[in-house]
N, C-alpha and C positions, 0 to 999 in steps of 0.2 A: 533484359532491356529494351525497349522498344526504342527504334531508330530515330524518334524525333527527340527523346531526353539525350542520347549518346550525344548527335551532333549540337544540341544546344550545350552539353557541358565541354564538349571540346572546342565549340566556338568560344565558349566564355575565358577557358584556359589560355586559346591561342590570342585573344584578344588583351587579356591580362599581361601575357609576355611580352606583347608589341607594345602596349602601353608602359611596362617598366623599361623596355630599352629605349623608346622615344624620351620618356622622362629625363633617363640619366644622362643623355647623350644631348638635351636639347640646349641649344646655344653654345654648344663646344665648338672652338676655331682652331684651326690644323694650319701652321705656317710650314712649307716647306722651303728647306733654303736649297741653294745651290749644290755645297756639298753634301746633299743627300739625308742631312738633319732634319727631324720633325721636332718642331715645337708647338706643345700643346697649350693654349691660353683661355682664358675666360672672356676677355676682350681684344679686339684688334681695331686699329684705325691708323690712317695714314696721314702724315704731314709732311709734306714737301718730298724730299727725299729719304725721310725717316718712317719707319713702321713702329708702331708704339703696340704693345701688347701688355696685357694684365693677368697676373697669376697671384691669386688668393686677393684678399682685401689690402690696397694701401701699396701694393707690390709691382711697380714698373720699369718695363724694360724696353730697349730701343733694339733695333737692328736697320741698317742700310736695306735700301730697296734694290739695290744691285745685286742684292745677297740672297733675294728670296724670289723663287720661283713661282709661287701660287700661294693665295689662302683661300680656304676653305671655312663656312661654317655652317652648322646644323640649325637652322630655325626655319623659317619659308623660304627656302632656299631650293635650288635643284635637287632633282635625284640624283644627279652625277655626286654631288657634295655630300649628300647624305649616304651613300652608297661608299664614298672613299673615308668618310668618317667611322662608320659600321665597321667595316672592313679593319682599319686600324684598331677600335676597340677591341675588336675579336683578339686580333693579334696580341694585341699590349694586355687580353684579358683585364680589362676595366670595365668600371660598373656592373650591371646585370652579367656580363660576360663572365667577369672575375668567379662569381657564384656558380655560373652555369658549367665553367670549364673545370671548375674543382672537382678534383676524384672523388670526393666525398659525396660531395653533391649528385654527381654523374651516377653513383651506384644508389643515391636514396631516390633519384628521378626515375630509375631503371626499376628499382623496386616497387616502385608507384606504380608505374605504367604496366607492369606483370600483374599487380595485384588487381588492378581497375582492370585488365584483360581478362584474368581470370574470373572474378565476380560477374561480369559480363557473360563469358560462357558458360559459368554454371546459372546464371540467371536465365538465360536463352534455353539451356536443357531443360531447366526445371519449368519454363514455362513453356513449351513443346510438351512436355509430360503432363502438365495441367490441363492445356488444351485438348489433349487426346482423351483424358479422363472426364472432360467436361463435355466433350462431344459424346463420348460413351454414356455418361450420365443424361445427356440430353437424348439419347436414343432410348432409355430406359423410361423418359417421361410419358405421361398419359396423352394422346391426343383423340378427341372426340371425332368420330366421322362424321358430317354435317351432311345428312340426305339430300339429294336434289329435289326430291318431293314435299319435304317439310316446308311448311309456311314461313314467310317471311319474318316474323315475330319468332319463330321456335329457331330459324338460323342464326340469327343476332343473339338468341339469349345462347347457344351453343356455341356461336364464336366468343364470346365473354367469359363463357363457362371454360373453355380452352385454355384463354390468356390468364383466368385466376390459377388454374392447375399448374399453368408454367411459371406462374410468378411464385407460388409454394412449393414448385419443384414435387410435386405429387408423381410418384411412380406408378408403373403399370399396376401394379399386386394393390395398390391403395383403394379404398372406396370412395366412391362420391356419389352425391345424386343433387338435383337442383328441384326446386317447388315453387309454384306461383302463390304468392300470399295473398289475403285479405287487403293488407294496406295499398292506400293509393298516395303516389308520390308527388311531386311538386307538377305543377300542368297535367294532373289527371293521370298520371305514368302509374302503369304497373309495375309493381315490386316484384321482384324475383329473390328468391334465397339461394346462394350455393353454399353446400357443405362438402367435405372431404376429409376423410380418416387418415390421421400420419401420425406413424408411431404409437398407436393408443389413442391417441388426442383428436377429436374433432376439431376443425376449422372452419369458420365460416364468415362470409360477407353479403352484402344487397346490393342489388343493382335495379335502376329504375329505367323502364324503356317505355315511350309512348309515339304513337303515329303523329306525324305532323301532317297537316291538310288533308285528312283522310277522304274527305267529302268534294275537295278539289278538282278531281278527276284530272290531276297532272300525272304524267309518264313516269316520271320518276318518283319513288318511293323514299320519302325523308322519316327517319325516326330521332326522338329528341333523348339521350341516354345520359343518364348519370352514373359513372363508375370512376370515381377519383376526383373526375374534371366532368364538367358539363359540355358536352358535345352533341355534333349533327350526324348521324351516319346515313349516307345517301346511296341507294340503290339503283345503279343507273338501269335506264329501261332496255338497253339491249347486253346482251352477255360481253363483258370486258375481262380478256385471259392474258394480253400481251403487254407487258412491263412496260414497254416502249409507247405505247398507244398511252397506257395509262399514265405515264410521266408526262407525256408531252400535253395531254388534258389539264394535268395540273398547273404546268407552265404556262398554258394559254390563258389560266383563270388568272396566274399570279401577274400576268402582262396588263390585264384588264384591271385588275386591283392598284397595280404601280400608276396606270394612268388616271386612276380615280383619286388617288393619294392626295391630300390625308383623311379622305372620307374613310370612313370604316366601311372596309368590304372582308369580309371573311372567305379565305380560300382553302379547298381542300390539304390538307400536310399529313405526309406518311410518320412525322414524327411524333403525332398524338399517341400513335397505337406503338410504335417501334420504341419509344422511350421507357415503355412498361416492360419491354422484353428484358431480361437480364443480359442473356447471352449474347445478345445482339449489342447492347451496349459495351459490353467487356470486348468485343469484336474489333469495334471502331474506334472507340476513345471514350474511355469512364464520363468525362466531360463533356461531350459532344451529342450526348442523347436529345437534348432539346433543339439542336441547330439542323434545320431543314435541310440545308442543302447536304450537308456531311451524312445525313439518314439517307438521302436520296443516291449519294456516290457511294455509300454502304452497300444499298439494293444492288448496284452495278457490279461490284466487287463480291459480295455475298449474295448470291440467287436462292440459297436454300431459305433466307428469311423473307423473301418476298410472299410465302404462303400465308404469314403472319396478316397482311393484307387484305385476304380474301375472305369473303362470307360464301361459304361453298365452293364452288368452282370459280366464281368470278371475283375481281377486284372490286371493294367498296369504295367510297371517298369519307373521309373525315374531316370536320370541320370543328373548332373549338369555340363554343359558345360560352365560356367560364365566365365573361366579364360583361356581357351583354342581358338584353331582354327580348323575346320574340314580341314583333307588333302585334301579329294575330292573338296572342294570350294577353297583352295589354287592353286589345279593343273587346275582348271578351269579358274583361274585367270591367271595362268602362257601361258595359251594357247586361251583363246578367244579374239580375236582380231578383234571382230565385229566391235566395236566402231572404233578401228584405222583403219580399213578398210572404213568405213562411211567418216573419217576424210580425208582420202587419196584422194578418189574419189569428195568430194565435193573441197578440196583445189586445186588439182593440174588436176581439167577437162581441161583447156583451155590448158595443153601440146600438146593435138593432135593436134594444129596448126602448132606446129612447131615439125617435127619427127626428128630433131637430138637431140632435150632436152628430148625428150619423149623415144628415145632409150638411152640416156645417163643414165635415171633415170630407166628403165626397162628391160636394156639388148637390144643389136642390133639384136636378134630375134622377137623383138616385133614391129620391123620398118614396117614389113608388116601388121601388125593390124591397126597399126596408118593410114596408107593408105587407108585400106578399110573402117575404120571411116570416114575418110576425104570424101572418094566416097559417102556414106551413105547421109551425109550432103550436096554435091551436088545434090542429088537426091531431098533433102528436099528444097533446096534453089531453083531448077528449076519447084518442083509442087507449093511450096508457090507463088512463081513469083509475089513480091511485091515490085516495085523499090523503093515505099516510106520509107518503112522500112529499115534501114543502116545495114549494113552488120554484125557490130559487136553485134546488138542487135539480130538478127536472129541465129548468133553463141550463144550468151549465152541463148537463148531459146533452142537449139538443145543440148549443152553441159548440161543444167538444167534438162533437161526432160528425154533425150535421154539416158543419160551415168549416170546422178546423180539418175534420176527416180523416187526416194520417195520422193522429196522435193514438198509438196502442195503448200507451199508457193509461188514457181516459178510458178507451173503449172496454178495457178489461175492468174498469170499476163500474161499467153500467149494467146493470141487469139485464139477463137475455132475453127479456120479451121486450124490454125497453129497446134494447139494441135493434130487434127484428123488426120494430116498427119504424126507428129511424130508416134503416137500410131499406126497408120498402117505399118509403118517402123519397128518398135521394132518388131512386129509380123512376118513381112517377113525378117527380118535380126535377127532373134534369135539368130543364130547361132553366129554371131558378137557380139552382146551384152553378148551373156555368156561367148565367148572366152575373152573378156575385163574384165568380174567379175573374171573369172579365175587367169587371169593375175594381177590383184590388190591384189586377195585374197594371192596368193603365194607369191608376192613380200613383202607385208606386214606381213605374216606369218613368214617369214624368218627372217626380220628385228627384228619382235617382239620376235622371239624365242632368237635371238643373244642378245636382251636386258633382256632376263630371262634365259639364260643359266647356269648362275653361281648359281640362285636358284634351278633349275633344277638339277645340278650336286649334290648340296648338298641335295637336297630330294634323290635321288636316294641311294646317300651314306649312309645315315641316315635309309632308309628301309634296307641295307646289315646289319647295325648294329643293328638294331632292330631284324631282322632275328636269328643275332649270340644272342644276349643277351637270345632271347628264346630258342634256342638250348641250351646254355650251362646252364639254367635253368631248363632244361627237360620239358619245357611245348611247345604243341602245340596249338595254337588257333584256327586253322582250319577255320577259315572264315575270316582270311585276306582281306582287300578290303579299298578303299580311305575312304570310308563312316564310316567304323570302326576304323578308325584312327586320332588321334588328334596330333595337333603341341603343342609343349610347349614351349613359348618362351617370352621374354618380350613384352608384350602389346605395350608399349608405344614406341617400337621400332619396329613394324610392319610396313611394312613386311622386313625391312632391314635386321632383323636379319637372313633372309631365306639365305642370302649371304655367310654366314659363317657356315661351320659344328658344330664349337662349340656355335652355338648362339642359338641351338634349339634342342629339341630331338622329337622324334616321339613315342607317346605312345598310348594306347590301349582304345576304347570305350566300347567294348563289348566284354566278356568273356564267353558266356553262353556253347558254345559248347567246350569249351578247354579241353584239356586232359592232366593231369599232369603224368608223368611217374616217380613216385617215385623213386629214387634210392634203397630205402630199401624193402618198399612192393612190387613194381613191380619186384624187381630182374634185375632192367637196367645194372648193371654194368656184371651180369653173361653173360658170352662170348656166350653161345648156344643160339641161338635164340627162340629154344621151350620152354626154360624154361623162357622166358620173360613173364610177364603178365601184364595187365593193365585193369582197371575199365572201362567198357563200358560208353564210354561219349556220350551224346545227339547227335541225327544226325541231320545235317541241311548244307547247302550248300547255295552259290552263283552261279550259272552255270558259269558265264564270269570268275572264281576266283578258280573252283572246279575241280575236277577229278573222277572218278567212286567211288574211293575207299571211298568218301566221304557218298556214299549212303548205305554202307553195316555194318552191326553189326559184332562185332568183329569177331564172329565165322564164318562168310562168308572170312573175311579178312585172317583170319589165314590158308584159303586152298589156297587162292590165292598169298600169298605173305610168303618168307623166314622169312622176318623180319618184322612184324606188325607195331612195336613201330618206326622203321625208317621211315614207309611209312608216319605215323603222322606227322612228322618231314618234310617230303618231300612235303606234301599238303603246308604247308606254303612256302614251297620253289617253288613251282607251282605258287601261288598266288602272289609270289613276284616278279616272272620274269614277270607276267601280269601286275603288278603294275609299274613297272619300264619301260617296254615299253609304257605305257599309261603316266606315267609321263614324259616320252621324247616328244614322238608323239602327246600325245592330242587324241590319238583314243585306242579303247579297240584292245587288241590281239587277243583273242579266242572268237571269234563272231559267226561263223559255228560252231564250237566245241562246245559252249556253247548250240546251237541247239539240237546237237546230246544227250548231256546230258540230256536235259529236255526232248527229247523223249523217252531214256530210263528211265528215272524216272517214268513216266506214266506207265509203265510197270509193277513196282516194286511188287504192290499188288497183280498181279497174282501168285507169288511165294512164300508167307508169311508163307504159311501152310506146303511148301515141301522143306527144308533145300537143298537137293541134287539138285533139281532143279534152285534154287536161285544162288547155286554155280556156276551151268553152265551156267545161264543166266550172272552173274558176270564176267567170263571169256569172253563170247562173248561180252558183252558191253566195256569190258575192252580192248580188239584189235580193235574192233572198233573206240571206241575212240581216242586211240593212233594214229592211221593212219591218222584219220582226224586232229588232234591237231599236228602233224608232216607236214602234208601236209600245215596246215595253217599259222604254225610259219615259214616254209621256204619261203613261200611264201611273207608274211609279213616282214621278216627281209630282203630280200633283195630289196623289194621295199623302204624300210627305212632305208637302210645300209648307206648311207652318212649322215642322221642326226643322227643315233646311234653311229657312230664311232667319231662324234663331241663332244660327252659327255664322260667327264673322273670322274669316280669315285674314292674316297678316301677308303681305305680299313683298319679298325681297326685294332687293335692288338686282338680283342674277335673275330672278322670275319675270320682273319686269322687263329687262331686256330680252329675254325669251321671247314673253309674247309681242313685243314689237316686232321680232324677227319674223314671227308665225303669220303676224299680219300683213306682210308680204306676201303669203301664200293662199291669202282667201280672196275670193271673186265678190263676197257679198258685202257690201258697205257696213251692214250694221254691225256684222261679227269683227269686220275689219278696225271699224271703231272701238268696240269694246276692249279687243284685244291690245289695241294699241295706247287705250287710256287705263289700263289695267291698274288701279289702285287698292292699296290696303283696307281693311274691313269691308270688303263686297261678301254680299252674302253666300253660302257654299251652294244655295238654289240659283243665285245668278252667274255665278262661276260655272256650275254644271252645264247649266243651259247653254252657255256660249262654248266653252270646250267642247260638250258632245255636237253642237250643232258645227263647229269647224272640222271635227273628226270625221263626221258623216257626209260633209261637203266634199273633202279630198278623196275621202276614198272610194265616194259613187260617181265621181266626175269622170266621165266618157273621155 
């Protein structure tokens, strides 16, 4: 029997006994006479020189006060009164003591105590043997070695294969294997199948794994995994082997999450994995598997289970995503019109035979393209030259193969000589084919965008609201990007809740490199920038959403900028500008600029040993970066101006407060006025122009 149940049962029995003693003696009165006699009474009171006392109902007695030494009562009285009354009850064997001090009762209690002790001892011995057997059984379980040279995908697959083998208690002599299937899981994940032969029967299960933000250039590698639950597996950029550093990092993230509460903020949890390991759950307490703190405490006491949190030789981080959605995936769904383009191509291919209908759907400017397509068909008809084939059949072959192109079923029904002619024409008239594809793509994307504009506007509004929440909480995340953000809403109403700003909120998935500007410890409220201090945050960045300020330590940043703390906040502003542009257009804003940042990051190591050279390098990199960023921003804003002006944002009360504070940090009157007077229904174009101008002004200020 475990110590906690033993203590609990003993405490309950003791509490029961004490309660019984108090109840049976409650309100009892003792009158001590001068001659040594003790009178027990239910009630006592004194009137002049007489002491009246009652025994039983209606029986009243009196005694002279000069014959009484003292009167004691057991109620809300002194400890001394209770002590004397209980001693008297014990000596006279009254109430509970009459039962407890009876010889028969004593034997019964002794027998119960001996039986209870014997059961406890037997249970302890059997539990010890069971633990030894369980340990021996664990030693016989399969553990697959994860080679260091394996790819990250393979390491994660083997990690979960090990977890599965542990759950089914596969022994070393049991056969097992895994394979990659042709099935695509949610969010375009790859599905793997695990199989193990136990007792002559094959057992199997599947797991889905996909890379998150593969093209983002981020240092950490994150994977979306579905294994019973939906969660994120994060592989840190630097090897992490020390359990204290590992738990310290988790606690640091937890601290940021607590400050941001009640905002949804996912932080790593060891319980996500450990609750799936039966032997660990049995070792700490069967009911505590989902308790994060108990799992962390269990790791300290049971170091042999730490290996289950490692992928290869290093610890990995695990974040629960079972209740939320990726913002990155939602944005992809809002802009990925590929299936709609395929439908459009297939459904309306016959429109090329009626130019007016073609122009009505795709615009008057498309009439010339329609004529070009008809001319290509005439070349096909002339070269094929088979009067036996009706015209409608030849047109179906032409549109099915020349326009649709990817339909294997149609191509297989076309005679070989006709298909050869069409394929030659597709090569010769590639410009016309491409023009047709662009026409369809533009038409469908405009139509698709109009269907999703409400969602896009709400997402952009929520991004600004998140930015203001962080700003007013004195926290800079410093690695904001769609793949690091979650959307929290009612899953049963997805995706419809995206059409209302109040239907969801945007939360955070990763706060590893966040900086907290503590108003007390960092003197945030001090108006003198030189007196503002902040603890050195971890360095990290994602090139598409980062500036040169992400690359340098505080000591360098203090030489570059007047107010380093405000720079940390503007890092999140810059990322938000990039995300709003991406939310509206479906394209990344800073692509060439990101290449500039990457090229400079490769040079960093040259200056680690010389602070003065590092500062000079930082100034040069900052100047070049903002020149490139400004050019790319202006070019792309002009290109997408119409689209960006069609999207209007709601500006929350907290966002207005943030913008008013920001207005105090600008020296340009027009920017100051726009920030101070920021109102709802502002277009994405005007908002981005203002925010970018403010960021650039502050980050290039000498």
